N, C-alpha and C positions, 0 to 999 in steps of 0.2 A: 415793427415787432409783431410777430404772429404768435398767438397764445391759444392753446387748445384745452378743452375741458371734456371729461368723459360724459357722454350722453347715455350710453348703454354699454354693455359688455362688448369690447372689441371695436368700439366706434368713438371717434373724436369729433367735436365741433369746435369752431374757431370763435373766440370771443370778439367783441367789438368795442369801440368807443368813438361828437362834432359840436360845433357851436352855432349851427343854423337849423332852421326847421325846413321840412320838405313836405310837399303835397303832390298828389298825382298818382297814377297807376303805373303804366309802362314807363313813363318818364318821371324823373325827379326834378322838382323846380323849387329853388330856395325862396322862402317868403318872409321870414322874420327871425329875430333873435330868440334864443331859447328862454323859457320861463319856468319857474318852479312847478313841480308836478301838480300841486293842489290848485294853483291858479290856472294852469293850462287845461285842466280837465273839468270844466264846468258842466252844468246840466245840458246846455245847448250842444248839439253834435256838430262839430266843425272838423271835416276830414283833414288829417295831417299826420306827418311823421315828425316827432319832436325829440330833441336831444336833452338828456339830463346832465346836470353839472358833473364834472369829473374831479379827480384828485391828481393835480400836476400832470405827470406823464403816464399815469396808470391807465391800463386798459380797463374798461368798465362793462359790467353786465347787469341788467335788471331782470330779476327772476320771478318776483311775485309782488302783489300789492293788495291793499284792503279797500274797504268802502270809503275811507277817508283819504285814499290815494297816497298813503304812506307806502313807499316802494322799497323793497329790499333786494339785495344782490351782493356782488362783491367787486372789488377792484384788484387788479394784478399789477404789481410793480414791474419796472423794467427788468429786474433780476428774476422775475417769475413767481414771486410770493403772492398768494391771494389773501385778501383782507376783507372781512365781512363789513358791509356798509348798509345804511338806509338813507332814504331821501324823504324829507317832509317840507312844509312850507318855508322853513328856514334854510333849506339847502341840503347838502350831503353831510353825513356824519359817520365816523368810524364806530363800530361796536367794539367796546373794550374787552375782547376775548381773553387777553393775557397770553395768547399763544397763536402763532401763525405757522403755516397757512390756516386760514379760516374762511368759511362760507356761510352766508345766511340763506336759508332755503324756503322759508315761508313766514307769513304774518297773518294773524286773524284780525277781525274787526275791532277787538279790544286793544290792538297794538302790540300783542305778545309775539315776539320773534323767536324762531328756532333755527338752529344750525349746528355746525360742528367745527372743531379745530383739530389739526394734527397733520403730520407730514405725508401720511398715506392711509389707506383704508384699514390697515392693521393697527394703527396707532391713533385713531381719531377718538375724540371725546365730544359727546353731544351736549348742547347747552340750550338754555332758554334765557332770553333777555326781556325782562319785565320790570316796569316801574323804574327804568334807568339802571337796573342792576343785572348782572349776569350770574346765573346759577348753573352748576354742572348737573346733568341728569344722571340718575343711577343706571347701572348696567346689569349684566347677567353674570358678573364675576370674571369676564374674559378680558381680552386685550383691547377691544374697540367698541364704541357705540356711535350710532349716527341718527340724527333727527331729520325727518324729511318733510312732514306736514303737520299742521295744527288746525283743529276745527274750532267752531264758534264757542264751544263750551270749554276749550282749553285742553282737550285730549290731543296727545302728540303721538304720531306714528313714526317708526324708524326701524332700525335693526341693530343687533348686537351679537357679539361672539360670547359664548359661554366659556367656562374654564376648560372645556375639552376641545376648543377651537371649532365648535359648530356654530353656524350663523342662523339666527331666527328673527322673524318679524316680531316686533314688540310694540306695545302701547303703554304710554304713561297716562293714566286717568287724570292725574294732576301733575304739575311739574315737580312737586316735592315728593311724589309717591314712588314706590318701587315699580318697575315695569312689569307688565303682564305679557308672558311669552305666548306667541301665536304659533302653534305647531302646524306642520304641513299635513296634508291629507295622508291617509294610510297608503303606503307604497311609494310615497314621495320623500325627498330628503331636502332639508334646509328650507329657509324661507326668507323673503325680504319684504318689508312693508314700505310701500311707496306713496300711499295716499289714504286719507280718512275723511269721510263726509260727516255732516252734522248729525246724522242718525246713528253714528258710531260704527258703520261698516268700514272695514279696512280692505284695501286691495294691494296687490303686488305680484310677486312671482314665487314659484317653487321649482323643483326639478323632479322629473319623473325617473323611473328606474333606469332609463337609457341616458339620463343626464340632460334631457331636453328641457329648456326653460319653459315653464307653463304658467299661464295667467290664473290667478286665484283670488277669491274674495272670502274674507272672514266675516261672519255675522256678528252682532254685538255680544253674543254669548261665547264667541271665540271659535265657533265651528267653521272649518274651511270648506269651500265649494269651488271645485275646478271649473273654469269657464271654457266654453267651447271654442274651437278654432275651425277655420274654413274647411280643413281636410285637404286631401291631395298632397301636394308638396308642403303645404302649410301645416306644421305640426306643433308649433309652440307660440309663445307671445309674452308680452308684458302689459300690465295695467299701470298707467302713470297718473291718472286723475279720474275722479268719479263725482257725479252730482249727488244731491240728497235723495233723488229718486232711484239711484242705482245705475244710471247710464254711465258707462265707463269708456275711456279712450286709452289707446296705447299702440301696440304693434302686434302684428301677426307675422311669424317668422318661418322661413323654410329651413329644412335640415340639409338640403343638398348643396346650395350655393350661397347661403347666408343672406338671401334677399329678404328685406323687411318692408312690409306695407303698413300704412295706417289702418288701425282697427277700431271699431266701435261696437260695444256690447250693450244690448238693451233687451229686457224681457226674455232672457234666456237664449238669445240669438246673437250671432256675431256678423258684422258687416265688414267686408274687405274693401277699403277705399282706394287701394292701389298706391301709386306714387305720382309725384308731379311729373309732367311730360319731360322726358329726357333724363330723369334722375334714376339712380339705382335703388336708394333706400329712402323711405319716408316714415317719420315717427310723429305721432300725436302725443303731446306732452301735457297739455292743459285744456280744460273745458270750462265754459261758463256754468254758473250754478243752475241755470235753467236747462243746460244741455243743448241749447240752440247752437252755440258756436264751439269750435275747437281750434287749437293752434298747435304748431310744432315746428320741426325742422326737416329738411330734405337734403340728400347728399347726391350731387351729380356723380361722384365717384368716392367710395369710402376711403380710398387712398389719398385723395386730394383735400387740401385744407380749405374747402369752400362749402358753404351751406346756403340753402334758400329757405326763407320763411314759409310756413304753411298756414293757410287759413281755410277752415271748412265752415260754410254758413249753415250747416245742419241738414242739408240735402244737396244732391247734385255732386259734381266733381270737386276734387281738391283745387284750391286756388292759392295764389301767392300774394305777397304784399310788396310795395316798393321799398327799396333800401336807399342808402345814401349815395349810391351811384346809379346811373341810368342804364348801365349795361347789365342786363339780367344774367348773361352767361358767366360773368365774373363777379356777380354780386355775392357778398359775404355777409349774410344776415340771418337771424333766427328769431323765433317767437316762442315764448315760454308760458304765458298765462293770459287769459282773456276774461272779461266780465260780461254781464248781461247786456251792457250798452255798446259792446264792441270795442272797448279800450283794450289794447294789447301791449305787453311789455316784452323786451328782448334786447338784442344788440344789433349793431350794423357797423360796417367798416366804410369809411369814406374813400374818395379817390386817391388820397395821399397815404392810405394805409393806416390811418388813425382809427382806433377802435372806441366805440361809444355805447353807453347804455341809452336805449331809446324807448319811446312808446308811441303807438299809433292811436289816434282818436277816430271814431266812426270808421272802424276798419272795414265793415261791409261795403262802404262806398269806395274804398281804395283797392279792394281785392280784385284780382283779375286772373284769367287763365293764361299761363305763359305759353 
């Protein structure tokens, strides 16, 4: 069963879900049976690729985790319905959203989880799961709300439609409060909030007068600031994650042929990291809080249901990580979030086509140039 989930506009990635552990770089070697996330990720760094428990025949994806190594993501049933889940020391748990499809998108160190439920982006409802209870987040009076990230103080970023069907980035200062609307810069239209750091800066995207998706950051007062792009064919981009010091990762995009490169912004400049060798598109989706590491996905062909995981050590070229198969050319794996110690979460597909939520420990020791 092949399952795809949107990574960005016009792009799909394939989910994954195994019951063994693997270590190695270019080759994958089974070493032992899977353990709960909290026991498998101790202080000592032991390089490996580990599989999280699944739900029956569901495909699994791990999307984010906190310092306690509680991990969130979602499962997808054989019929294609996604269900928000989390893993802790006791195993895997469904989040009682009361409505499916549902996805969990982030968790902070206090264990507060955010996500959304609904059949499509026009009918989604954002929620927060705190203290074992689920609460709906308020919107802008329109048809849909989405929650994407939550910071240490509990501020949640996402997006919502207003009553006139305009979409804007929003921030909930508390899960029980009304959202604060983040307007686009003058001359731009619409906005989407994709990440928030502990300093209260929000990042995401907007559209310029020609409709080009453009990276943008809002300061804590709500003022937008358009981020630079490399120039030439590269005219736009997205910011998917950001450190507390303002270093951001995402994509820089071309207008001519849809090529997407991994991008990093720091101190008012942008760095084009290119793509993994042989691939068409590469996206950086998560960064460590220190900004040292970044992870993401890469596409050999945007029309093909195959993805490669991306690991960037903070300098030098983009690298990849081992998956659950040893053949890199057919590997179907992605990475979504990384911490300061090099623990990474994502998904991988095994040789039998089974899809699994996975995590890598000591990823810098596993990463290699394909």
